[in-house]
C-alpha positions, -999 to 999 in steps of 0.1 A, spaced: 0 0 0 29 24 8 44 20 -26 11 26 -44 5 58 -24 40 71 -30 39 65 -67 4 80 -70 15 111 -52 46 114 -73 26 109 -105 3 137 -96 32 160 -85 60 151 -110 44 130 -137 62 99 -124 54 66 -142 64 32 -130 86 17 -157 101 -13 -139 96 -34 -108 114 -64 -95 123 -79 -61 134 -49 -41 137 -24 -70 114 3 -85 123 23 -115 103 54 -125 104 80 -153 93 115 -146 78 141 -169 86 171 -146 118 176 -127 121 200 -98 130 235 -111 145 250 -79 171 238 -54 145 241 -26 120 219 -45 147 194 -52 159 192 -16 123 188 -4 118 160 -29 151 143 -20 140 144 17 107 127 7 125 101 -13 150 95 16 121 88 40 106 64 14 139 46 6 170 55 27 192 32 7 193 56 -23 213 80 -1 229 58 26 242 32 1 239 53 -31 246 90 -36 258 97 -1 238 128 9 206 147 3 222 175 -17 237 151 -42 203 133 -46 186 167 -51 211 176 -79 204 142 -95 166 149 -93 171 182 -112 191 167 -141 175 133 -147 141 120 -157 148 86 -141 143 77 -104 156 44 -89 147 29 -55 160 -3 -40 159 -20 -7 184 -46 6 
């Protein structure tokens, strides 16, 4: 239920579409990226709450994730 709610919210806000799903991995493509640093930081914090691994085992910090969200149409989430 949590995954469905998060994807639905991100679809409404960012035009996110589920592209791929497998055991422990979600891949989304977005139509609208955050346009400001503040919006990107807020989104990165939301995504960190949803999936801490993308920061803790991935990009390393919220600021780096925020930058990535501003330049890419692809979002990846995974859980170990």
